[in-house]
N, C-alpha and C positions, 0 to 999 in steps of 0.2 A: 577532770578528765571523762567521768563516766557520764556526764551530763551531755558533755560536747559528742561524746560516741553515740548516746541514743538520739541526739538532734541530727546527726550526720545520717544514722540509719534510717530515721524517720524521713529525712530529705530524700535518700535514695529509693526508698519504698515509694514516695508520693511520684518521683519522677519516673519509676519503672511503671507504677500504675497509670499515670497519665499517658505514657507512651503506649501502654497495652491498650489503651482505650482509643486514643487520638490517631494512632498511625494506621490501623486497619481502616477507619472512615476517611482519612486522607487519601489513602491509595485509592478507595473507591471512588473516591471525589474525582481524583485525576482520570481514572478508567471512563467515568461518565462524561468528563468533560472532553476527553478525546472523542467519544464515541459522538457526543453532541456536534462536535467541529465536523466530523465527517460527514454526518447527517445533513449538517447545514450545507457543506459543498455539494452533496448528492443532489439537494434541493435546489441550489443555486444553477447546477448543471441542466437539471430537468427543466427550470424556468426558463433558461436560455434555449434549448431545444424545443419547449412549447411554443415561445414567441417566433422561432425560425418556422414551425409548422404552421402558425397562424398567419405569417406572412406569405408562405407559399400557397395557403388556400385562398387567402385574398388575390393574389396573383393569378392564379388559376380561375378565378370566379370574373375577374375584372381586365387582364390583361391578354389578349388574343395571341399576340407574339409568343408570351412565355408558354401560354397554352399549345400552342402548335409545336413549339421547341420541345416541349414535355412528350407530347404525343409522337414526335417523331423519334426521339431519342429511346423513350422508354419502351414504346409499342411498335416501333418501326413501321409508322402508318406513312403512306406517301400520297401525294396529290395525284389525281388522274392524269396520265400522260409522262409522269416522271419516270426515269430509269435510275434504279438504285445500283451502285457497283459498291460490292464489298471486297475490300482487299484484305486478303489472308496473309498473314506473316508465317514465311516458311521457316522451320526450324533448321539451324546449321545441321548438317550430318558429318559424324567424323568418318573419314575415310580409313578402310582397315590398313593397319600397316604392316 
């Protein structure tokens, strides 16, 4: 009985020791894995945005119609002789009751 008792105590001690050594490392591994996935997603998003910007730069350099569209929309430029009409949406006012 005494021999079994010491064997069980030794096994429990080994399990506790392994858990104490292994669990913090495993937890840190999981944290790093989540951080890596987040960074990979950010990198993928930035690569897609970079590709869109490259395409826009290419269009601005090669497509005259696209360039004209951007100049009109973002800078408000007009051709000579054009008349620009701006429509202002009026807010609805509540009547006093």
